[in-house]
N, C-alpha and C positions, 0 to 999 in steps of 0.2 A: 732062824732064817736071816740071811744077810741081804740087805737092800743096797744096791749101788745107787749113789747119788752123784750125778754129774755136776760140774762146777763151771762157772763163768767168772773170770777175773776181768775187771773193767779198768781201762785207762782211756781217758778222752771219749767216753761213751762207746768204746769198741771192745770186743772180746780179744784178750791178749794172753800170751804166755810169756813169762819172764825166764831168762836163762839164769839159773842159780840165784834167783831173787834180785837180779840186777835190773833196775828200771831202764838203764841205758841199753840193755840187750833184750828188747821185747820183740815178739812176733805177733802181728795182728792176724788172727785166723778167721775173724768174721767182723765186718764193719757194722752189722746189724744184730745187736744182742737179742732183740725180740724174735727175729727169725731163727736164731740159734736156739732159743728157749722153746719155740714152737717145734723145732726139729726134735729136741729131746722129748717133748711131749708126744709127738708122733711116733717116736720109737718105743713108747710105753713107759717112760719114766714118770713118776708121780711127784718127785721132789727135785729141787734145784738149789744148789749152794751158790750164792753170788758174793764176790768179794770186791768191794770198792777200793781198788789199789790207790786211786787218787785220794780217796778219803782217808785211808790208812796213813798215807804219807803226809797229808795236810792237817790231820787231826780233826776233821769234820766231814760230814757226809757231802760228797760232791755229785755222785751219779744217782741222786734220788729220782730224777725224771726217768732214767732207764729202769730203775727198780719199779716205779709205778707203772710204766708201760708194760713190763713183763707181767706184773701181777694182774693188770687189767685185761691183758690179751691172752693169758694162758690159764689153765686150771691147776698149774703146778703149785705145790706148797713150797714157798721160798724161804730159805734161811739166808739172812743178810748179815754181812760183817764188813768191817772196815769203815771207821769214821764216826761211830756213835760214841762221842767223847765229851760233848758239851751240853749245856742246858738248851741251846737252840735245837740240837739233835733230839733231845727229849721232847721238845714242842712238836717236831715233825712226827714223832711217834704218837704223841697224844692226838694229833690231827685225825687219826684213824677212828677215834671214838664215835663220831657221827655215823660211821658205817655200821656200828653196832646198833645204834638207835633204830635203824631201818628194819631191824628184825623184831622189834618189840611186838609181842602178841601174834607173831606170824610163824613161829617155829614149828607149830603142829599143822600148818596148812599143807605142807608137802614134804616129801623126802628131799627134794632139791633145795628147798628153803633151809632145812636142817643141815644138809651137807654144806651149803654155802656159808652158813653161820659157823659151822665147825672149822671150815678152812680159814675163815677170817680169824677165829679165835686162836688157831694154831699160829698164824702169822703174828698176831699180837703177842702171844706168849713167847715167841722167839725174840721179838723186840724187847719185851720185858726182861728176859734173861740177859740180853746184852746190856740193858740199862742197869740191871743188878750188878753185873760185872763192873760197869762204869762207876757205880756208887761205891763199890768196894775199893776200887783203885783210888777214888777221891778220898775215901776215909783214910787210906794209907798215906795219901799226899798231905792231908791237912786235918789233923785231929783236934784243931782248936775250935772248929765249928760244931755246935751242938747237933745240928741236923745230921751231919755225917756220923757223929758219935752214936746217935740214936739208932742208926741203921745197923751198927755192928755191936751194940750193947756196951760201948765204951762210955765211961763217965768223964765229965770235964774235970 
């Protein structure tokens, strides 16, 4: 089975399309990314791919408030890219951990509780995957640091 996954590209907190990847040639197709995400959800989509083009360009997450608003206001499983490249970005991802603590001892209470946990776990695993890619790029950049070498099995 093939699952279609809509995407939202973000610049300045707005949904955009770039012409041939050129930031100077962008079209804003929705000023409100949350309403666009809700429309995708209303149409029956279960997943959403979001790209922080500001983040990709600046090498750090820029549109995290938009990402948070979409994940808080929809039931979509969100795949996020663009800008997870620094230790600060790692800290933003780690900030999700308290959300997991809220499920302690409650997974068997209801199907809704279990589903909410599974959705959160999927979001966290997507972030972990992006962070793994970040770690691999860092190990390629700087093999002098033991912590990067340990991630790839390289020896000092």
